[in-house]
N, C-alpha and C positions, 0 to 999 in steps of 0.2 A: 504494500500500500504506500503510495507516494502522495503527500500533501502538496497540492499545486498552488493553492491560494487560500488565505484566510484573513479576515479582519473582524471587526466587532459584529458584523451583520451576516456574513456568509463564510462558508468553507467549501472548497472544491478539492476533490481527490481523484486519483487514478485507480479505478477498481480493477483488481486482478481477475483473471478468468476463474470461474467456479466459486466465486464469492457471491453471497447474497448482497443486494443493495440495502435492504432493510430486513428486520427479523420476519421470519415466516410465521404462519399461524401456529406452528408447533412450539413457538416460544423457546424456553430454555431447553426443551427436549431436542431441539435441532442443533446438531453439533457442527454444522457447516459454518465457516468463517463469514462474518457479516460486516460489510464496510461501515455501515452506520454506527454499529456498536463499537467497532475498533476506533473509529474516528472520535466518537464521544469520549472514549477512555483516553485517547492521546491528547485531546484538547481540554479535557476536564470540564465539559459543558454539554448541555442538552442540545440536540440537533433535530431539525424538522426536515424530512426529505421533500424535495421539490419535484424530482422526477426519478426514474429508475432505469436500470439496465437489466436485461436478462442475466441469469446466473452465468451463462456461457460467454457473455460479451464483456469486453474490457473497455476501459476509457473513462472519460470525464463524467463525474456526477457532482451536482451542486446541492449543498445542504444550507438551510437557513439556521441562524443562531437565535432568532427571536420570532414570536408570533407575527409581529408586524412585517418583518422581512419575508416570512413564509407566505403571508397573504399577498404581498406584492409580487413575489416571484411566481406564485401559483397563477396570478392573473397573466403574467408574461407568457407562460407556457400554454395556458388555456386559450389565450387570444392569438397564439402562434406568432408572437413577437420575437421570440428567441429563434435565431437561425442555427440549427444543429447540423453539424457535418460529421459524417461517418466515413470510414474506409472499409472496404471488404475485399477479400481475395476469393475467387471462385474457381472451380475445377473445370474440366473439359465441358464444352457446350453439349447440352442434351436437348431432346425435343421439348418444346414448351408444353405446359399443361393444356388439356382440352379447353378451347375457348379463348386461350391467351394468344395474342398476335405474335407470330414468329419475328424475332428481331433480325435474324440472319438465317442462312441456310443451315441444314443439319451439320453439326460438328464444326461450324465456322464461328469465329469470334467477330464482334463489331470492329470497325476501324477505330484506331485510337482517337480520342477527342469527341466521339459520338455522344450526343446528349439525348436523353429520353425523359418523358413525363408519363408516369404510370398512374392509372386510376383504377380503383377496385372498391368493392364493399366487403369488409372483413367481419367475420363472425368468429369469436374465440371459442374453441371447443375446450375439452378437458385438458388436452396437452398441446394443441397447436391451433393455428388460425386457418380459416377456410373462406373461400369466396362464396358469398350468399347474398341474394337480393334483400334479405332481412338484416344484413350486416351494416356496420357504420362506414361511411365514405372514407377512403384513404387515398392520399396523393403522395407520390415520391418523385423527386427529380434525381436522375441517375446519369452519371458520365462514365463511360468506359475510358480509362486512362491508358491502358496498354498491358503488355505481358511482363510479368516479373518472374525471377528465377531464384530458387534456394536449393542448392544441391541438385538433386534429380527432379525436383518438383517445379513445374511451370504452372503459373496461375494467372488468371485475369484480374487486374486491379481496377476497382471501382471507387468513385467518390459519390456519396449519397446524401441527399438532403430530404429528410422526411418532413413534409409540410403538415402532416397530421402525426399523431403519436399513438397509433393503434398497436396493441400487443403483437409482437413478431412481425410487424409490417415489412421491414427490410428483408428479413429472412424469407418471408412469403413471396415478396415481389421478385427477388432474384431467382428463387426456385421456380416460380410460375413461368418465368420467361426463359427457362432453360439453363440457368446459371446458379446452381446451389452453392452456398458458401462452404469453403473447406472445413471439414469436421462436423458439418451440420447434418448428421444422419436423419434427424427428425424431418428435414425438408429435402431428403433425397440425395445428399452428398455421399459419394462412394470414396472420396479422397480425404485423407486425414488432414487435420490442421498441424503444422509443424510445432506449435506450442499447445498449451492447455486450452480447453474451451473450443470456440469456433473463431474463424478469421474475420471477425466483425468488431470494429472499434470506434468509439466516439472520440473524435480528435479535436473538436472545436465547438465552442458555444459563443455566438455573436450576439451581443446585447445592444447593438446600435439603435434598434427600433424600440427599445424597452424604456418606458417613462421612468425617470428617477434613478436609473441604474448608477449614474455617476454620484448622485447624492448619497447612495449607500456604499460608495467606495469600490464598486466593481469596475474593472477595466473594460474596454470595449470588447476585447476578445479574451477568452480563456482557452488555452491551447495545451494539448497533451502530445507526447511523442507520437509520430505517425506509425501506422501499422507496418509499413515495409521494414524500417529498421528494427521495429519491435520484434518481428518474426524472422529477421535475418534475410530478407529478400533484397534483390537488386534488379535493375532493369535488364531484361533478357536481350542478349546480343542477337542481331539479325543473323539468319542462317547463311 
């Protein structure tokens, strides 16, 4: 756990893979490490979670240190004023899910720099999310950056901006379009992640459009180390 920022109002930390963001319903019976609890102990203060990451996902999480800061930050996230940036690594291209538009031909990756905007209606099941007319609207902006290499593993590198915050939204979107995230067996990946968890990471929170963020001492950007150096990848050399 790395503490990336804190002042009298907020704290931001880098959540490791396979840690909970906040305590589960099992309470003290759950032995998994929990970022919120560890951070409260390290800072010797109570914290209020503003948003969460899946257990398998790494990266930036913001916590409030007071009810006032919590209310304000909740408004930012609920009104989609915080611009969230994630990075993901995906395995070999697979056929898209039924009903999903094919981005490219079978087994072919998009051209580097290609942008997409994906819309769906997501319904959260017991373990995973599904497309359903009864689901909540979800929107993701995705950019395919190019190929990356680590040892014998070649992966597609993506930059993702979820405009909504539905559970498993990014994992679902990439898998639905034929690009499951490395290590994400729940959404069809057959390729392992080089590190723990899955190859999805929150790397930046942008507060530019958030009212009063500067008055509460937040910088315009909170940034975590990128996914590529985090997992030991580099740009793939051309054949």
